[in-house]
Every structure is written in C-alpha cells, then in structure tokens.
C-alpha positions in Angstrom: -21.1 -25.4 -7.4 -22.7 -23.2 -10.7 -22.2 -19.8 -10.8 -20.2 -19.2 -13.7 -20.6 -15.5 -15.0 -23.9 -16.2 -17.5 -23.8 -14.5 -20.9 -26.9 -13.1 -23.1 -27.3 -12.0 -26.2 -25.4 -8.9 -27.7 -26.6 -5.3 -26.3 -28.4 -3.7 -29.0 -25.5 -1.6 -30.7 -22.8 -4.3 -29.2 -23.5 -7.0 -31.4 -20.8 -8.7 -33.8 -20.5 -9.7 -37.5 -20.9 -13.3 -36.8 -19.4 -14.6 -40.2 -16.9 -11.7 -40.8 -15.6 -12.8 -37.8 -15.6 -16.4 -38.1 -13.9 -16.5 -41.5 -10.9 -14.5 -39.7 -10.7 -16.5 -37.0 -10.3 -19.9 -39.4 -7.3 -18.0 -41.4 -5.3 -17.1 -38.3 -6.0 -20.9 -36.5 -7.1 -23.9 -37.1 -8.6 -24.7 -33.8 -11.2 -22.5 -35.2 -14.2 -24.1 -37.1 -17.9 -23.0 -37.7 -20.6 -22.1 -36.7 -19.9 -19.5 -34.2 -22.0 -18.8 -31.5 -21.7 -15.4 -29.7 -23.2 -13.7 -27.0 -22.0 -10.6 -24.2 -20.5 -10.7 -20.8 -22.5 -8.4 -18.2 -20.7 -5.1 -17.5 -18.8 -3.6 -19.8 -18.3 -0.2 -19.4 -14.8 -0.1 -20.7 -13.6 -2.4 -23.2 -16.4 -5.3 -24.1 -15.9 -8.6 -23.4 -17.7 -11.5 -25.8 -17.8 -15.2 -24.9 -17.4 -17.3 -28.4 -18.8 -21.1 -28.4 -18.3 -23.9 -31.0 -19.1 -26.7 -29.6 -18.3 -28.1 -26.5 -15.1 -24.9 -26.5 -15.0 -21.5 -25.6 -13.3 -18.6 -26.1 -13.0 -14.9 -24.7 -13.0 -11.7 -27.3 -12.6 -8.2 -26.3 -12.8 -5.0 -28.5 -13.1 -1.7 -27.0 -16.5 0.2 -26.9 -17.9 1.3 -30.1 -18.1 4.8 -30.9 -14.9 5.4 -28.6 -12.3 8.1 -30.1 -9.7 7.6 -28.0 -8.0 4.4 -29.0 -4.8 4.5 -26.9 -6.9 4.3 -24.1 -8.3 1.1 -25.4 -5.0 -0.6 -26.5 -6.1 -4.3 -27.6 -2.2 -4.8 -29.0 -1.3 -3.4 -25.6 -3.7 -5.6 -23.4 -2.4 -8.7 -26.1 1.2 -8.1 -25.5 0.8 -8.0 -21.6 -1.1 -11.1 -21.4 1.3 -13.1 -23.8 4.2 -11.9 -21.8 2.4 -12.3 -18.3 0.6 -15.7 -18.3 4.4 -17.7 -18.8 5.1 -16.6 -15.3 2.1 -15.1 -13.8 -0.2 -18.3 -13.0 -3.4 -16.2 -12.7 -3.1 -15.0 -16.0 -5.3 -15.9 -18.5 -3.7 -17.4 -22.4 -3.9 -15.6 -25.6 -5.0 -17.2 -28.3 -5.0 -14.4 -31.3 -5.1 -10.7 -32.0 -6.1 -8.5 -34.9 -5.1 -5.1 -35.4 -6.6 -5.0 -39.2 -9.7 -3.1 -38.6 -11.2 -4.0 -42.2 -12.2 -7.5 -39.8 -14.5 -5.7 -36.9 -14.0 -1.7 -37.2 -12.0 -1.6 -34.7 -8.5 -3.9 -33.2 -9.5 -7.1 -30.8 -8.4 -10.1 -29.3 -9.4 -13.6 -28.4 -8.2 -15.6 -25.4 -9.0 -18.6 -23.3 -11.8 -19.2 -20.9 -11.1 -19.2 -17.4 -14.2 -21.2 -16.2 -14.8 -19.7 -12.0 -16.8 -17.7 -9.7 -17.0 -13.8 -11.1 -18.4 -12.0 -8.0 -20.7 -8.6 -8.8 -22.1 -6.4 -6.2 -23.9 -9.1 -4.1 -22.8 -12.5 -3.6 -24.4 -15.0 -5.8 -27.3 -17.2 -4.3 -25.5 -20.4 -4.5 -22.7 -19.0 -2.8 -22.7 -18.6 1.3 -19.2 -17.0 3.2 -18.8 -17.3 6.9 -17.5 -14.3 8.0 -14.3 -16.1 8.2 -14.9 -17.4 4.8 -15.0 -13.7 4.0 -11.8 -12.8 5.9 -10.0 -15.3 4.4 -11.0 -14.4 0.3 -9.6 -10.7 1.3 -6.4 -12.2 1.8 -6.1 -14.6 -0.7 -7.0 -11.2 -2.9 -4.3 -8.8 -0.9 -1.6 -11.9 -1.5 -2.6 -12.2 -5.2 -2.3 -8.7 -5.9 1.7 -8.9 -3.7 2.4 -11.5 -6.2 1.8 -9.2 -9.3 3.9 -6.5 -7.8 6.8 -9.0 -6.8 6.5 -10.8 -10.9 10.5 -10.5 -12.6 9.7 -8.0 -15.6 12.5 -8.7 -17.0 11.9 -12.4 -17.1 8.5 -11.5 -18.2 9.8 -9.5 -21.6 8.4 -6.4 -19.8 10.8 -4.4 -18.6 10.2 -1.4 -21.1 6.1 -1.6 -20.4 6.2 1.3 -18.6 7.8 4.8 -17.2 8.2 3.9 -13.2 10.0 7.2 -13.1 7.9 9.9 -12.6 5.4 7.8 -12.4 3.1 9.3 -9.5 3.3 12.9 -11.1 2.5 11.8 -14.4 -0.3 10.0 -13.2 -2.2 12.9 -11.2 -1.0 15.5 -14.2 -2.7 12.9 -16.6 -5.8 12.1 -14.5 -6.4 15.9 -14.2 -6.3 16.7 -17.8 -8.8 13.8 -18.8 -11.2 15.0 -16.1 -11.2 18.7 -18.3 -11.7 17.3 -21.4 -14.4 15.2 -20.0 -16.6 17.5 -18.1 -20.4 17.9 -18.7 -21.9 21.0 -16.9 -24.1 18.7 -14.9 -21.1 17.1 -12.7 -18.3 19.1 -10.5 -15.0 21.2 -11.4 -13.4 19.4 -9.2 -10.9 21.7 -9.4 -9.5 22.0 -5.2 -9.4 18.0 -5.1 -7.1 18.3 -8.1 -5.4 21.1 -7.0 -5.1 19.3 -3.5 -3.5 16.4 -5.2 -1.3 17.8 -7.2 0.3 19.7 -4.2 0.4 16.5 -2.0 2.3 14.2 -4.3 4.2 12.1 -2.0 8.2 11.5 -2.6 9.4 9.5 -5.4 9.7 6.3 -4.0 11.6 4.5 -6.5 9.6 1.3 -6.2 8.5 -0.5 -9.5 6.1 -3.1 -10.3 4.1 -4.8 -12.9 0.5 -3.5 -11.4 -2.8 -4.3 -13.0 -4.7 -0.8 -11.9 -8.1 -2.1 -11.9 -7.5 -4.9 -9.4 -10.8 -5.9 -7.4 -13.2 -8.4 -6.9 -15.0 -8.3 -10.4 -12.0 -8.7 -11.9 -10.4 -11.7 -10.0 -11.7 -15.9 -11.2 -12.6 -17.7 -8.2 -12.3 -21.4 -8.4 -16.1 -23.2 -8.1 -14.8 -26.1 -6.3 -13.1 -23.6 -3.9 -14.5 -20.2 -3.9 -12.2 -18.9 -1.8 -9.3 -19.6 -4.0 -8.6 -17.1 -6.6 -7.4 -19.4 -10.8 -7.9 -15.7 -13.1 -7.0 -12.0 -13.0 -8.5 -10.7 -16.0 -9.2 -7.0 -17.6 -5.7 -5.9 -18.3 -6.0 -3.2 -20.4 -4.3 -0.6 -17.9 -1.6 -2.0 -16.9 1.5 -1.1 -16.7 5.0 -0.6 -14.8 4.4 2.0 -11.6 4.1 2.6 -7.9 3.1 -0.7 -6.5 0.7 1.7 -3.9 -1.4 3.5 -6.2 -2.3 0.3 -6.9 -3.6 -0.8 -3.8 -5.1 3.0 -3.6 -7.4 2.3 -6.9 -8.1 -1.3 -5.6 -9.3 0.9 -2.2 -11.9 3.2 -4.5 -14.1 -0.1 -5.0 -14.0 -0.9 -1.3 -17.4 -0.1 0.4 -17.6 -1.1 3.7 -20.0 -2.3 6.1 -20.2 0.7 8.1 -19.8 3.2 5.6 -22.7 6.0 5.3 -25.8 5.6 3.4 -24.7 7.6 0.7 -21.5 5.8 -0.2 -23.4 2.7 0.2 -24.9 4.0 -3.4 -21.9 3.5 -4.9 -21.3 0.0 -4.5 -20.0 -2.5 -6.7 -19.0 -5.4 -5.2 -19.8 -7.5 -2.3 -17.3 -5.8 0.2 -19.9 -5.2 2.9 -20.2 -8.8 4.0 -20.1 -9.4 7.6 -16.5 -10.7 7.8 -14.7 -8.4 5.0 -11.6 -6.3 6.2 -12.1 -2.8 6.8 -10.0 -0.3 3.8 -7.5 0.1 6.8 -7.1 -4.0 7.4 -6.6 -4.1 3.6 -3.8 -1.7 3.4 -2.5 -3.3 6.6 -2.0 -6.9 5.5 -0.8 -5.3 2.4 2.0 -3.9 4.4 3.0 -7.1 6.2 2.8 -9.3 3.2 4.7 -6.8 0.5 7.1 -5.7 2.9 6.4 -2.6 1.8 6.6 0.2 4.7 3.2 2.3 4.5 3.1 5.7 6.6 -0.1 6.9 5.0 -2.2 6.0 2.9 -4.7 8.6 2.5 -2.9 10.3 -0.7 -3.5 6.8 -2.5 -7.0 6.1 -2.0 -7.7 10.1 -2.7 -6.1 9.6 -6.4 -8.0 6.3 -6.3 -11.3 7.8 -5.8 -10.6 10.4 -8.3 -9.1 8.4 -11.1 -12.3 5.9 -11.0 -14.3 9.8 -11.0 -12.9 10.4 -14.2 -13.1 6.7 -15.5 -16.8 7.0 -14.9 -16.8 10.7 -16.5 -15.1 9.6 -19.3 -18.0 7.0 -19.9 -20.8 9.5 -19.2 -19.4 11.8 -21.4 -19.5 9.4 -24.2 -23.2 9.0 -23.6 -24.2 12.5 -23.6 -22.0 13.1 -26.7 -24.6 10.2 -28.1 -21.3 8.0 -29.0 -22.9 5.4 -27.0 -26.7 4.5 -26.4 -26.3 2.3 -23.3 -28.7 3.3 -20.8 -26.7 2.5 -18.0 -24.5 5.3 -18.2 -27.1 8.1 -18.0 -26.9 8.1 -14.1 -22.7 8.1 -14.4 -22.7 11.8 -13.4 -24.6 10.9 -9.9 -21.2 8.9 -9.3 -19.1 11.4 -10.7 -19.9 13.8 -7.8 -20.0 11.3 -5.5 -17.0 10.2 -5.7 -15.4 13.6 -5.8 -17.3 14.4 -2.5 -16.3 11.1 -1.2 -12.4 12.2 -2.0 -12.8 15.2 -0.3 -14.0 14.0 2.6 -11.1 11.7 3.3 -8.9 15.0 2.7 -10.8 16.5 5.3 -10.9 13.7 8.0 -7.5 12.3 7.0 -9.6 8.5 7.4 -9.7 5.8 5.2 
C-alpha cells in the first residue's frame, strides 16, 4: 500500500537555503553528500517539517515557523534532547541525527532525524485505505496502548527525570495557558474569561502522578505500518513533551476527537478521521485508557475542557501571528473562527457534564 505522507515544493516564504544547509550538514556528518533535494510536508501550523533527500536516502528536518518571536515555544534543542534519550527506550520514537543552534545557518535552531516511512492519517482516510468497523476500533485500541506505553516509560532510565516539574503541573498549565490566551487575543475572538475562570476554579486534586507526556498525541502524529495499517510504528512531533500528569495528556488528545454523532458545527472542526464507523467515542477512549493504564478516572470533564481550551489557545497564537503579519500563510486566516468554536464547545461540556 502506497499511502506515504506526500511532500511538495516548500510554501512561498518557507523555503530553505539548500546550499548553506548542505555545507553545514557535510561538516557535521559524512553521511550527508550532495546534491540535496528539499520538499515540505503538509500541515506545519506550528513547527515546520521538511523532507531532505539525497539519492535513496531520506531525513526529516524540523525548524520553528518563520516570524516566530517566542523561541521558548519552539525549542528545537529541547525536542532533539527528548528524541535522543527516548528513542533508546521507546520503540516508537524516531532517531535524531544532528542538531544546530547556530542561527547563521538558517536563521533559527533546527534538527534532522531519520524518516519513519509509513501512513499518516489526516482529515479523511486515504482512498487506498479501507477500515471495517472492527479495524477502526482495533486502531483506536492500539492508539491508546501506545499512549499508555509512553506514560509508563521509566524516565530515570531514559535520563529524562529532570525534563519537567510534575509537582503542581495542572495548576501551572491552567495559569500558563490562560496567560498565553490573554496575550495573544485579538478583538474578533471571544474573551473566554468565564471559561478561564472555570478552569482555575475546578483544578483536580494533586494526583502525584508523574509521567512523560507527549502533549499533542493524535492520529496525524503517529505513523502506521504500510503493510499493516492497524499497527503503529512511530510517534512524531515531540515539541511539547514534558513530565506531567498523564490525564492532562489524554485530555489534550480528546480535544481533537470529533465523533460521528457530534453536532454539525463541531464537525466543522474535525481534523482527523475519528468519525469513521467503528471508531471509539470519547467516553470509550477514556474508559479504555483507564483499563490499560490502571489509573482510576472518576471524572474526566476538567481534562477535556482544558484540552479544548488549550487547543483554542494554540490556534489563537497562530492566528495572532497571521493578524500581526508575522506569517502570510492563508491557511491561518480562518483560525479565529476555530478559536470561537472550541471555546463554545468547552462551555457546552461545562454545562452538560458530558464528554
């Protein structure tokens, strides 16, 4: 089955200097020779991802978006570090190759890693891939299994025990994302003050759980085996990984999960094929995670509401860059509407008490 994530010429304004990049790569590792072909992967609302090809060899390059001002939000060195440590103990992690902090090369830090060849699901299933209802459910089960496996990684053995501060993690997350939204808000999106007040006033008790969490775990950040599309062979995009509460990670995953019976307005926000017949519901995902992880989950609404709001803030930060002229990517022009929809959905969950 040939359903690899296809690349194309870099988008206007997001091109890389192939000559300067190749010169630097050659000095770092003799495996890099010329000439170098550079294409760009689809997506890339946050960090940008490129395919580097030399003959039959391929690598992936990751760099921050053009025009970004907050380097701490796009820390390439940190992402490279987690990959360097994690790929030895977590078989789904791609192997990093080289990292560059010298901004004279590209104007920003970046890193290069191995390419994991496989299927990456986007909004709809590729035409070549057909899933029966049982297949879809099995794929959901595998998605949960890999997330649970990540949350059970021995961070001491991986050398990542200092990768975050799990104590007080939930409170810091709520306070931090509230502050980010206020700083990035534009006049054409809701002020979300009541939503932020609800989150701050409904913090769950400190759980004492500490795990390595991905913070953006979803279908289009996992790679499926092209020979067995129900099998996950890789997890990508580790830019927000840290030590924290695993239920917060699950809540962030759930924010992307638009199920088949959701109302029409929520279907407009669907980015993944989570509406395919047989896919688990959000409730089923939470229950499956609880069984496989052994973590008791009494009430998940706070985590889901937080996930929705956090996703709204991420979209708003991107939209703010567009409004400020820091990026001309037309894909971002409608992100303000997306922010309003996510905030509205979060308020619905608060009022209804259902997932």
